[in-house]
C-alpha positions in Angstrom: -52.0 -19.0 -7.4 -50.4 -19.8 -4.0 -47.2 -20.8 -5.7 -47.0 -17.5 -7.5 -47.4 -15.6 -4.3 -44.7 -17.7 -2.6 -42.4 -17.3 -5.5 -43.0 -13.6 -5.6 -42.2 -13.4 -1.9 -39.0 -15.4 -2.4 -38.0 -13.1 -5.2 -38.6 -10.0 -3.0 -36.5 -11.5 -0.2 -33.7 -12.2 -2.7 -33.8 -8.7 -4.1 -33.9 -7.2 -0.6 -30.9 -9.4 0.4 -28.9 -8.3 -2.7 -29.8 -4.6 -2.1 -28.5 -5.0 1.5 -25.2 -6.5 0.2 -24.8 -3.7 -2.3 -25.3 -1.1 0.5 -22.8 -2.8 2.7 -20.2 -2.9 -0.1 -20.8 0.8 -0.9 -20.3 1.7 2.8 -17.1 -0.4 3.1 -15.5 0.9 -0.1 -13.0 3.7 0.4 -13.3 6.7 -1.9 -10.2 8.3 -3.1 -10.5 12.0 -2.6 -8.3 14.5 -4.5 -5.4 15.7 -2.4 -5.1 19.4 -1.6 -1.8 21.1 -2.4 -1.1 21.4 1.3 -1.3 17.6 1.7 1.0 17.2 -1.2 3.5 19.6 0.3 3.3 18.0 3.7 3.9 14.5 2.2 7.0 15.8 0.4 8.3 17.3 3.7 7.6 14.1 5.5 9.5 12.1 2.9 12.4 14.5 3.3 12.4 14.0 7.0 12.2 10.2 6.7 15.3 10.3 4.5 17.1 12.5 7.0 16.2 10.1 9.8 17.5 7.2 7.8 20.8 9.0 7.2 21.1 9.9 10.9 20.4 6.3 11.9 23.2 5.2 9.6 25.6 7.8 11.0 24.6 6.7 14.5 25.6 3.1 13.8 28.9 4.3 12.4 29.6 6.5 15.4 28.7 3.6 17.8 31.1 1.2 16.1 33.9 3.8 16.1 33.4 4.5 19.8 33.4 0.8 20.6 36.6 0.4 18.7 38.2 3.4 20.5 37.0 2.0 23.8 38.7 -1.3 23.1 41.8 0.4 21.9 41.9 2.5 25.1 41.3 -0.5 27.3 44.2 -2.4 25.6 46.5 0.6 26.0 45.5 0.8 29.7 46.3 -2.9 30.1 49.6 -2.5 28.4 50.6 0.3 30.8 49.7 -1.8 33.8 51.9 -4.7 32.7 
């Protein structure tokens, strides 16, 4: 009889442990909520802006290299005048 009681208590402890694990998992899982139309529109606008930024960054690199080349050319021309 004592063994049955101990086994029953062990089983209850295991069940409680498993329930606790399930509750933790449920809390940690993220739930995908449906997006509102506003969110979809804003995401599209954000994507457009990110593309614009990428283009501007590329243009910036091009302009920097051009100005460096022009500065070198001007420096060479100035040196040639001095000589």
